[in-house]
Backbone as XML, in Angstrom:
<?xml version="1.0"?>
<chain id="A" units="angstrom">
  <residue number="1" name="MET">
    <atom name="N" x="17.813" y="178.642" z="91.697"/>
    <atom name="CA" x="18.775" y="177.586" z="91.488"/>
    <atom name="C" x="19.470" y="177.843" z="90.157"/>
  </residue>
  <residue number="2" name="GLY">
    <atom name="N" x="20.785" y="178.053" z="90.190"/>
    <atom name="CA" x="21.543" y="178.395" z="88.993"/>
    <atom name="C" x="22.077" y="177.174" z="88.265"/>
  </residue>
  <residue number="3" name="PHE">
    <atom name="N" x="22.897" y="177.462" z="87.277"/>
    <atom name="CA" x="23.501" y="176.413" z="86.467"/>
    <atom name="C" x="24.967" y="176.247" z="86.835"/>
  </residue>
  <residue number="4" name="ASP">
    <atom name="N" x="25.472" y="175.038" z="86.635"/>
    <atom name="CA" x="26.884" y="174.758" z="86.856"/>
    <atom name="C" x="27.731" y="175.308" z="85.714"/>
  </residue>
  <residue number="5" name="GLU">
    <atom name="N" x="27.159" y="175.312" z="84.513"/>
    <atom name="CA" x="27.840" y="175.821" z="83.324"/>
    <atom name="C" x="26.799" y="176.466" z="82.419"/>
  </residue>
  <residue number="6" name="VAL">
    <atom name="N" x="27.212" y="177.453" z="81.634"/>
    <atom name="CA" x="26.368" y="178.043" z="80.605"/>
    <atom name="C" x="27.199" y="178.127" z="79.336"/>
  </residue>
  <residue number="7" name="HIS">
    <atom name="N" x="26.606" y="177.649" z="78.235"/>
    <atom name="CA" x="27.304" y="177.630" z="76.953"/>
    <atom name="C" x="26.449" y="178.278" z="75.883"/>
  </residue>
  <residue number="8" name="LYS">
    <atom name="N" x="27.094" y="178.753" z="74.828"/>
    <atom name="CA" x="26.409" y="179.221" z="73.625"/>
    <atom name="C" x="26.787" y="178.246" z="72.528"/>
  </residue>
  <residue number="9" name="MET">
    <atom name="N" x="25.783" y="177.594" z="71.920"/>
    <atom name="CA" x="26.049" y="176.660" z="70.826"/>
    <atom name="C" x="24.803" y="176.519" z="69.966"/>
  </residue>
  <residue number="10" name="ASP">
    <atom name="N" x="25.003" y="176.162" z="68.713"/>
    <atom name="CA" x="23.907" y="176.010" z="67.769"/>
    <atom name="C" x="23.290" y="174.622" z="67.925"/>
  </residue>
  <residue number="11" name="ILE">
    <atom name="N" x="22.237" y="174.538" z="68.711"/>
    <atom name="CA" x="21.543" y="173.280" z="68.971"/>
    <atom name="C" x="20.588" y="172.931" z="67.832"/>
  </residue>
  <residue number="12" name="THR">
    <atom name="N" x="19.956" y="173.933" z="67.242"/>
    <atom name="CA" x="18.917" y="173.708" z="66.234"/>
    <atom name="C" x="19.458" y="173.577" z="64.817"/>
  </residue>
  <residue number="13" name="GLY">
    <atom name="N" x="20.733" y="173.939" z="64.600"/>
    <atom name="CA" x="21.316" y="173.841" z="63.266"/>
    <atom name="C" x="20.946" y="174.984" z="62.345"/>
  </residue>
  <residue number="14" name="ASP">
    <atom name="N" x="20.459" y="176.095" z="62.907"/>
    <atom name="CA" x="20.049" y="177.231" z="62.077"/>
    <atom name="C" x="21.122" y="178.306" z="61.935"/>
  </residue>
  <residue number="15" name="GLY">
    <atom name="N" x="22.318" y="178.060" z="62.449"/>
    <atom name="CA" x="23.401" y="179.029" z="62.369"/>
    <atom name="C" x="23.405" y="180.054" z="63.493"/>
  </residue>
  <residue number="16" name="HIS">
    <atom name="N" x="22.451" y="179.985" z="64.399"/>
    <atom name="CA" x="22.335" y="180.906" z="65.538"/>
    <atom name="C" x="22.628" y="180.129" z="66.822"/>
  </residue>
  <residue number="17" name="ASP">
    <atom name="N" x="23.509" y="180.677" z="67.663"/>
    <atom name="CA" x="23.842" y="180.019" z="68.928"/>
    <atom name="C" x="22.726" y="180.199" z="69.943"/>
  </residue>
  <residue number="18" name="GLU">
    <atom name="N" x="22.293" y="179.090" z="70.526"/>
    <atom name="CA" x="21.331" y="179.113" z="71.613"/>
    <atom name="C" x="22.094" y="179.090" z="72.941"/>
  </residue>
  <residue number="19" name="THR">
    <atom name="N" x="21.432" y="179.532" z="74.006"/>
    <atom name="CA" x="22.011" y="179.479" z="75.342"/>
    <atom name="C" x="21.641" y="178.147" z="75.976"/>
  </residue>
  <residue number="20" name="VAL">
    <atom name="N" x="22.655" y="177.445" z="76.494"/>
    <atom name="CA" x="22.441" y="176.147" z="77.129"/>
    <atom name="C" x="22.969" y="176.212" z="78.561"/>
  </residue>
  <residue number="21" name="GLY">
    <atom name="N" x="22.069" y="176.040" z="79.517"/>
    <atom name="CA" x="22.451" y="175.956" z="80.918"/>
    <atom name="C" x="22.567" y="174.500" z="81.325"/>
  </residue>
  <residue number="22" name="VAL">
    <atom name="N" x="23.668" y="174.138" z="81.960"/>
    <atom name="CA" x="23.908" y="172.753" z="82.356"/>
    <atom name="C" x="23.831" y="172.657" z="83.879"/>
  </residue>
  <residue number="23" name="ARG">
    <atom name="N" x="23.024" y="171.709" z="84.335"/>
    <atom name="CA" x="22.902" y="171.479" z="85.775"/>
    <atom name="C" x="23.271" y="170.027" z="86.062"/>
  </residue>
  <residue number="24" name="ARG">
    <atom name="N" x="24.274" y="169.832" z="86.910"/>
    <atom name="CA" x="24.699" y="168.496" z="87.332"/>
    <atom name="C" x="24.103" y="168.241" z="88.720"/>
  </residue>
  <residue number="25" name="ASN">
    <atom name="N" x="23.271" y="167.237" z="88.803"/>
    <atom name="CA" x="22.547" y="166.947" z="90.034"/>
    <atom name="C" x="23.295" y="165.946" z="90.910"/>
  </residue>
  <residue number="26" name="GLU">
    <atom name="N" x="22.988" y="165.962" z="92.200"/>
    <atom name="CA" x="23.653" y="165.085" z="93.173"/>
    <atom name="C" x="23.441" y="163.607" z="92.874"/>
  </residue>
  <residue number="27" name="ASP">
    <atom name="N" x="22.340" y="163.262" z="92.194"/>
    <atom name="CA" x="22.056" y="161.855" z="91.886"/>
    <atom name="C" x="22.807" y="161.354" z="90.646"/>
  </residue>
  <residue number="28" name="GLY">
    <atom name="N" x="23.643" y="162.210" z="90.039"/>
    <atom name="CA" x="24.420" y="161.825" z="88.868"/>
    <atom name="C" x="23.775" y="162.198" z="87.554"/>
  </residue>
  <residue number="29" name="SER">
    <atom name="N" x="22.530" y="162.652" z="87.585"/>
    <atom name="CA" x="21.857" y="163.063" z="86.358"/>
    <atom name="C" x="22.361" y="164.445" z="85.927"/>
  </residue>
  <residue number="30" name="VAL">
    <atom name="N" x="22.216" y="164.714" z="84.624"/>
    <atom name="CA" x="22.632" y="166.000" z="84.064"/>
    <atom name="C" x="21.469" y="166.561" z="83.263"/>
  </residue>
  <residue number="31" name="GLU">
    <atom name="N" x="21.133" y="167.841" z="83.478"/>
    <atom name="CA" x="20.060" y="168.519" z="82.759"/>
    <atom name="C" x="20.660" y="169.593" z="81.856"/>
  </residue>
  <residue number="32" name="TYR">
    <atom name="N" x="20.122" y="169.679" z="80.644"/>
    <atom name="CA" x="20.523" y="170.702" z="79.682"/>
    <atom name="C" x="19.292" y="171.545" z="79.375"/>
  </residue>
  <residue number="33" name="HIS">
    <atom name="N" x="19.306" y="172.811" z="79.795"/>
    <atom name="CA" x="18.189" y="173.727" z="79.600"/>
    <atom name="C" x="18.547" y="174.640" z="78.427"/>
  </residue>
  <residue number="34" name="VAL">
    <atom name="N" x="17.777" y="174.547" z="77.332"/>
    <atom name="CA" x="18.106" y="175.255" z="76.095"/>
    <atom name="C" x="17.080" y="176.351" z="75.828"/>
  </residue>
  <residue number="35" name="ASP">
    <atom name="N" x="17.560" y="177.600" z="75.699"/>
    <atom name="CA" x="16.713" y="178.740" z="75.346"/>
    <atom name="C" x="16.866" y="178.976" z="73.842"/>
  </residue>
  <residue number="36" name="ILE">
    <atom name="N" x="15.887" y="178.534" z="73.071"/>
    <atom name="CA" x="15.967" y="178.612" z="71.610"/>
    <atom name="C" x="15.601" y="180.001" z="71.082"/>
  </residue>
  <residue number="37" name="ASP">
    <atom name="N" x="14.633" y="180.686" z="71.723"/>
    <atom name="CA" x="14.149" y="181.963" z="71.197"/>
    <atom name="C" x="14.692" y="183.194" z="71.932"/>
  </residue>
  <residue number="38" name="ASP">
    <atom name="N" x="15.733" y="183.012" z="72.729"/>
    <atom name="CA" x="16.418" y="184.125" z="73.420"/>
    <atom name="C" x="15.520" y="184.951" z="74.330"/>
  </residue>
  <residue number="39" name="ASP">
    <atom name="N" x="14.499" y="184.314" z="74.949"/>
    <atom name="CA" x="13.643" y="185.057" z="75.862"/>
    <atom name="C" x="14.005" y="184.839" z="77.324"/>
  </residue>
  <residue number="40" name="GLY">
    <atom name="N" x="15.080" y="184.080" z="77.582"/>
    <atom name="CA" x="15.516" y="183.824" z="78.949"/>
    <atom name="C" x="14.832" y="182.650" z="79.614"/>
  </residue>
  <residue number="41" name="VAL">
    <atom name="N" x="13.961" y="181.940" z="78.877"/>
    <atom name="CA" x="13.238" y="180.788" z="79.409"/>
    <atom name="C" x="13.566" y="179.577" z="78.540"/>
  </residue>
  <residue number="42" name="ALA">
    <atom name="N" x="13.830" y="178.434" z="79.172"/>
    <atom name="CA" x="14.173" y="177.224" z="78.424"/>
    <atom name="C" x="12.998" y="176.750" z="77.589"/>
  </residue>
  <residue number="43" name="ASP">
    <atom name="N" x="13.270" y="176.456" z="76.315"/>
    <atom name="CA" x="12.275" y="175.900" z="75.398"/>
    <atom name="C" x="12.478" y="174.397" z="75.247"/>
  </residue>
  <residue number="44" name="MET">
    <atom name="N" x="13.594" y="173.907" z="75.750"/>
    <atom name="CA" x="13.898" y="172.487" z="75.686"/>
    <atom name="C" x="14.701" y="172.119" z="76.928"/>
  </residue>
  <residue number="45" name="LYS">
    <atom name="N" x="14.365" y="170.964" z="77.498"/>
    <atom name="CA" x="15.120" y="170.446" z="78.636"/>
    <atom name="C" x="15.479" y="168.998" z="78.321"/>
  </residue>
  <residue number="46" name="ALA">
    <atom name="N" x="16.744" y="168.741" z="78.106"/>
    <atom name="CA" x="17.226" y="167.392" z="77.821"/>
    <atom name="C" x="17.859" y="166.839" z="79.092"/>
  </residue>
  <residue number="47" name="VAL">
    <atom name="N" x="17.561" y="165.581" z="79.406"/>
    <atom name="CA" x="18.030" y="164.983" z="80.650"/>
    <atom name="C" x="18.781" y="163.685" z="80.376"/>
  </residue>
  <residue number="48" name="ASP">
    <atom name="N" x="19.987" y="163.619" z="80.906"/>
    <atom name="CA" x="20.762" y="162.378" z="80.952"/>
    <atom name="C" x="20.559" y="161.844" z="82.364"/>
  </residue>
  <residue number="49" name="ALA">
    <atom name="N" x="19.587" y="160.969" z="82.537"/>
    <atom name="CA" x="19.144" y="160.546" z="83.870"/>
    <atom name="C" x="20.189" y="159.774" z="84.651"/>
  </residue>
  <residue number="50" name="ASP">
    <atom name="N" x="21.048" y="159.034" z="83.954"/>
    <atom name="CA" x="22.015" y="158.204" z="84.665"/>
    <atom name="C" x="23.462" y="158.655" z="84.487"/>
  </residue>
  <residue number="51" name="GLY">
    <atom name="N" x="23.672" y="159.803" z="83.849"/>
    <atom name="CA" x="25.012" y="160.361" z="83.718"/>
    <atom name="C" x="25.930" y="159.593" z="82.793"/>
  </residue>
  <residue number="52" name="ASP">
    <atom name="N" x="25.367" y="158.806" z="81.867"/>
    <atom name="CA" x="26.202" y="158.011" z="80.960"/>
    <atom name="C" x="26.562" y="158.735" z="79.664"/>
  </residue>
  <residue number="53" name="GLY">
    <atom name="N" x="26.106" y="159.983" z="79.517"/>
    <atom name="CA" x="26.407" y="160.759" z="78.324"/>
    <atom name="C" x="25.350" y="160.678" z="77.245"/>
  </residue>
  <residue number="54" name="ALA">
    <atom name="N" x="24.344" y="159.816" z="77.399"/>
    <atom name="CA" x="23.249" y="159.689" z="76.436"/>
    <atom name="C" x="21.996" y="160.341" z="77.014"/>
  </residue>
  <residue number="55" name="ILE">
    <atom name="N" x="21.298" y="161.127" z="76.194"/>
    <atom name="CA" x="20.062" y="161.777" z="76.632"/>
    <atom name="C" x="18.968" y="160.726" z="76.768"/>
  </residue>
  <residue number="56" name="ASP">
    <atom name="N" x="18.272" y="160.733" z="77.918"/>
    <atom name="CA" x="17.215" y="159.763" z="78.184"/>
    <atom name="C" x="15.822" y="160.319" z="77.911"/>
  </residue>
  <residue number="57" name="ASN">
    <atom name="N" x="15.649" y="161.636" z="78.061"/>
    <atom name="CA" x="14.363" y="162.246" z="77.740"/>
    <atom name="C" x="14.535" y="163.730" z="77.470"/>
  </residue>
  <residue number="58" name="VAL">
    <atom name="N" x="13.605" y="164.272" z="76.691"/>
    <atom name="CA" x="13.625" y="165.680" z="76.322"/>
    <atom name="C" x="12.219" y="166.238" z="76.475"/>
  </residue>
  <residue number="59" name="LEU">
    <atom name="N" x="12.096" y="167.387" z="77.128"/>
    <atom name="CA" x="10.834" y="168.116" z="77.206"/>
    <atom name="C" x="10.934" y="169.306" z="76.265"/>
  </residue>
  <residue number="60" name="LEU">
    <atom name="N" x="9.844" y="169.600" z="75.541"/>
    <atom name="CA" x="9.849" y="170.673" z="74.537"/>
    <atom name="C" x="8.692" y="171.633" z="74.752"/>
  </residue>
  <residue number="61" name="ASP">
    <atom name="N" x="8.961" y="172.912" z="74.540"/>
    <atom name="CA" x="7.930" y="173.957" z="74.545"/>
    <atom name="C" x="7.836" y="174.469" z="73.108"/>
  </residue>
  <residue number="62" name="HIS">
    <atom name="N" x="6.899" y="173.925" z="72.336"/>
    <atom name="CA" x="6.778" y="174.279" z="70.922"/>
    <atom name="C" x="6.264" y="175.693" z="70.680"/>
  </residue>
  <residue number="63" name="ASN">
    <atom name="N" x="5.382" y="176.189" z="71.549"/>
    <atom name="CA" x="4.743" y="177.480" z="71.285"/>
    <atom name="C" x="5.334" y="178.644" z="72.079"/>
  </residue>
  <residue number="64" name="GLY">
    <atom name="N" x="6.375" y="178.406" z="72.861"/>
    <atom name="CA" x="7.069" y="179.485" z="73.558"/>
    <atom name="C" x="6.316" y="180.105" z="74.718"/>
  </residue>
  <residue number="65" name="ASP">
    <atom name="N" x="5.340" y="179.381" z="75.288"/>
    <atom name="CA" x="4.572" y="179.940" z="76.395"/>
    <atom name="C" x="5.193" y="179.658" z="77.765"/>
  </residue>
  <residue number="66" name="GLY">
    <atom name="N" x="6.370" y="179.023" z="77.778"/>
    <atom name="CA" x="7.043" y="178.730" z="79.035"/>
    <atom name="C" x="6.625" y="177.428" z="79.679"/>
  </residue>
  <residue number="67" name="LYS">
    <atom name="N" x="5.731" y="176.662" z="79.008"/>
    <atom name="CA" x="5.269" y="175.379" z="79.530"/>
    <atom name="C" x="5.638" y="174.297" z="78.527"/>
  </residue>
  <residue number="68" name="PHE">
    <atom name="N" x="6.200" y="173.209" z="79.016"/>
    <atom name="CA" x="6.561" y="172.101" z="78.136"/>
    <atom name="C" x="5.296" y="171.408" z="77.651"/>
  </residue>
  <residue number="69" name="ASP">
    <atom name="N" x="5.201" y="171.184" z="76.337"/>
    <atom name="CA" x="3.999" y="170.589" z="75.764"/>
    <atom name="C" x="4.269" y="169.323" z="74.952"/>
  </residue>
  <residue number="70" name="ALA">
    <atom name="N" x="5.494" y="168.851" z="74.960"/>
    <atom name="CA" x="5.831" y="167.599" z="74.278"/>
    <atom name="C" x="7.019" y="166.964" z="74.987"/>
  </residue>
  <residue number="71" name="ALA">
    <atom name="N" x="7.119" y="165.654" z="74.838"/>
    <atom name="CA" x="8.238" y="164.920" z="75.436"/>
    <atom name="C" x="8.700" y="163.833" z="74.482"/>
  </residue>
  <residue number="72" name="ALA">
    <atom name="N" x="10.008" y="163.652" z="74.428"/>
    <atom name="CA" x="10.613" y="162.550" z="73.683"/>
    <atom name="C" x="11.401" y="161.723" z="74.688"/>
  </residue>
  <residue number="73" name="VAL">
    <atom name="N" x="11.306" y="160.394" z="74.550"/>
    <atom name="CA" x="11.894" y="159.491" z="75.544"/>
    <atom name="C" x="12.628" y="158.349" z="74.842"/>
  </residue>
  <residue number="74" name="ASP">
    <atom name="N" x="13.742" y="157.946" z="75.424"/>
    <atom name="CA" x="14.427" y="156.737" z="74.994"/>
    <atom name="C" x="13.793" y="155.594" z="75.777"/>
  </residue>
  <residue number="75" name="SER">
    <atom name="N" x="12.707" y="155.031" z="75.239"/>
    <atom name="CA" x="11.955" y="154.014" z="75.974"/>
    <atom name="C" x="12.611" y="152.637" z="75.934"/>
  </residue>
  <residue number="76" name="SER">
    <atom name="N" x="13.533" y="152.419" z="74.986"/>
    <atom name="CA" x="14.174" y="151.114" z="74.883"/>
    <atom name="C" x="15.550" y="151.063" z="75.547"/>
  </residue>
  <residue number="77" name="GLY">
    <atom name="N" x="16.082" y="152.236" z="75.944"/>
    <atom name="CA" x="17.379" y="152.275" z="76.610"/>
    <atom name="C" x="18.571" y="152.105" z="75.690"/>
  </residue>
  <residue number="78" name="ASP">
    <atom name="N" x="18.357" y="152.315" z="74.369"/>
    <atom name="CA" x="19.445" y="152.122" z="73.412"/>
    <atom name="C" x="20.201" y="153.407" z="73.077"/>
  </residue>
  <residue number="79" name="GLY">
    <atom name="N" x="19.864" y="154.504" z="73.767"/>
    <atom name="CA" x="20.550" y="155.769" z="73.516"/>
    <atom name="C" x="19.915" y="156.622" z="72.430"/>
  </residue>
  <residue number="80" name="LYS">
    <atom name="N" x="18.767" y="156.182" z="71.880"/>
    <atom name="CA" x="18.056" y="156.943" z="70.847"/>
    <atom name="C" x="16.662" y="157.273" z="71.329"/>
  </residue>
  <residue number="81" name="LEU">
    <atom name="N" x="16.265" y="158.548" z="71.160"/>
    <atom name="CA" x="14.913" y="158.944" z="71.529"/>
    <atom name="C" x="13.955" y="158.311" z="70.538"/>
  </residue>
  <residue number="82" name="ASP">
    <atom name="N" x="13.019" y="157.488" z="71.038"/>
    <atom name="CA" x="12.170" y="156.733" z="70.123"/>
    <atom name="C" x="10.674" y="156.855" z="70.379"/>
  </residue>
  <residue number="83" name="THR">
    <atom name="N" x="10.280" y="157.562" z="71.428"/>
    <atom name="CA" x="8.865" y="157.749" z="71.721"/>
    <atom name="C" x="8.601" y="159.242" z="71.927"/>
  </residue>
  <residue number="84" name="MET">
    <atom name="N" x="7.593" y="159.777" z="71.219"/>
    <atom name="CA" x="7.249" y="161.192" z="71.323"/>
    <atom name="C" x="5.803" y="161.303" z="71.765"/>
  </residue>
  <residue number="85" name="VAL">
    <atom name="N" x="5.553" y="162.159" z="72.737"/>
    <atom name="CA" x="4.211" y="162.401" z="73.237"/>
    <atom name="C" x="3.964" y="163.905" z="73.184"/>
  </residue>
  <residue number="86" name="GLU">
    <atom name="N" x="2.838" y="164.300" z="72.594"/>
    <atom name="CA" x="2.464" y="165.710" z="72.496"/>
    <atom name="C" x="1.241" y="165.962" z="73.358"/>
  </residue>
  <residue number="87" name="LYS">
    <atom name="N" x="1.230" y="167.075" z="74.073"/>
    <atom name="CA" x="0.066" y="167.480" z="74.854"/>
    <atom name="C" x="-0.949" y="168.073" z="73.893"/>
  </residue>
  <residue number="88" name="GLU">
    <atom name="N" x="-2.167" y="167.680" z="74.046"/>
    <atom name="CA" x="-3.227" y="168.191" z="73.151"/>
    <atom name="C" x="-3.832" y="169.439" z="73.678"/>
  </residue>
</chain>
């Protein structure tokens, strides 16, 4: 399953462009798959669940093993990620 768009942009603020694959789903949600370490695998997946332009949740792979080990969620619906959960 491919992406609808692929962009190069500095997501982390380190001066290096990361690869961002954008997938627009039939239910109106939008997924942003970000490859931070240039290994071809997403290290971050940000999801706009309702297509309103605000990110509702983010999955993170801190150690680069290809598995998401943390999540940030906008639990109050105000457009700001306010809850973080880390896998132990």
